[in-house]
C-alpha positions, -999 to 999 in steps of 0.1 A, spaced: 688 609 -700 669 625 -672 635 629 -692 620 623 -726 588 636 -738 568 642 -770 559 677 -774 547 705 -798 571 733 -802 573 766 -823 605 762 -846 608 799 -854 601 812 -821 620 788 -800 649 779 -823 650 805 -851 637 781 -878 644 746 -892 676 726 -894 703 721 -868 697 750 -843 712 761 -811 693 786 -787 687 792 -751 661 762 -753 690 739 -762 699 723 -794 674 712 -820 674 689 -850 643 697 -869 633 696 -906 596 701 -908 565 705 -887 562 713 -851 562 681 -832 593 664 -817 608 647 -787 626 667 -762 654 651 -742 667 665 -710 700 652 -698 712 648 -663 735 678 -665 705 700 -677 713 702 -714 684 700 -737 680 683 -772 650 683 -794 645 659 -824 616 669 -848 596 640 -857 563 634 -876 559 603 -851 569 620 -819 546 599 -795 560 567 -809 595 579 -808 593 591 -771 576 558 -763 605 538 -779 633 560 -759 613 557 -727 609 518 -731 647 516 -738 655 537 -707 633 515 -686 649 484 -700 685 497 -694 676 505 -657 663 468 -651 
């Protein structure tokens, strides 16, 4: 994982709706709402997970990345 951040997104505009979606923005797993965690991988692929607790999820992922590097 190159980067991980919580973000607000537009499900219909960016991914064509909710569910498991693939678009020019990458792949998305979203059920409801407009908050999620965007992962960008070293090869440039993007993956967005919808989450009602996006800040907490991004923080946990970033802490795990930090712990892995140490």
